[in-house]
N, C-alpha and C positions, 0 to 999 in steps of 0.2 A: 911486259911489252908496252911500248908507247908509240904514238904516231907523231911523225915529224910535222912541223907547222906547214911546210909546203904541201905535203900529202893531205893533211887535214883541210887546208884551204881548197884544194881541188875536189875532194869528196864533197865538201859543203856546197861548192859551186855547181858540180856536174852530176852528182848521184841523186837520183830521185827516190830510190828505195833499196833496202837491203833485205834479203830473205835468208833464212837458215835452212840447211839441209842436214840430214843425219849421215853418219858414217855409212850406214847400209845403203842409203840412196846414192852416195858418192861411189861406193863399191860397184853398185849396179851400173852406174853411168860409165865407170872405167871399163867394165866388162863389155858393155855395148859398143863403146868407142873402139876398143881393141878388136872385137869380133867383126863389126860392120865396116869400120874405117881403116882397120889395120894400123892404128896409131896407138902407141902406148903413152897415154896422158897421165901426168901425175895427179894426185888427189885434188890439189888446189885448182888445177885447170878443169878437171872433170866436174867440179862442184857447179860450174856454170850450166853444164848440160843436165846435171842432177836437178837443178832448180827448174829447168824446163820440163823434164820428165815427170817431176812430182806435181806439176800443176801449180806451183807456188808463184809462178810468174804468169800473169794474165796477159793474153795477147788477143788482139782483134784481127780479123781477117785481112790479108794483104800486107801484113807487116814483114819486113825483112829482119831476121834475127841472126846475130853473129855471136858465136861462142869461141873465144880465143883458147885454143888448146896448145899447151906448151909442155915442155918437160920430157919426161921419160925417166926422170930421176926417182925410180922406184926400186927398192930393194927386192931382189928376186924372191926371197923367202916370203916377204910381206905380200908380194903380188900373188903368189900361190895361195896364201891365206885369204886374201881379198876375193879372189876369183873362185875359191872353194874347190 
């Protein structure tokens, strides 16, 4: 995989930090989003919420946080596997 120059320029200009989450953390986030929000988010979108749940993103009081949840492009068999 490679990053296009336009995308790379935007990341370098606007992204302050990148965090890594595990597949298990993403699966947990997907389950919570589905259970609590009744939204089926695909793994890439759920990773934003997983980063918050895992504590890998430090927040100070009074901040507004937005996690963009998109998709629903999840294979049914894979969803059953993820949610256990």
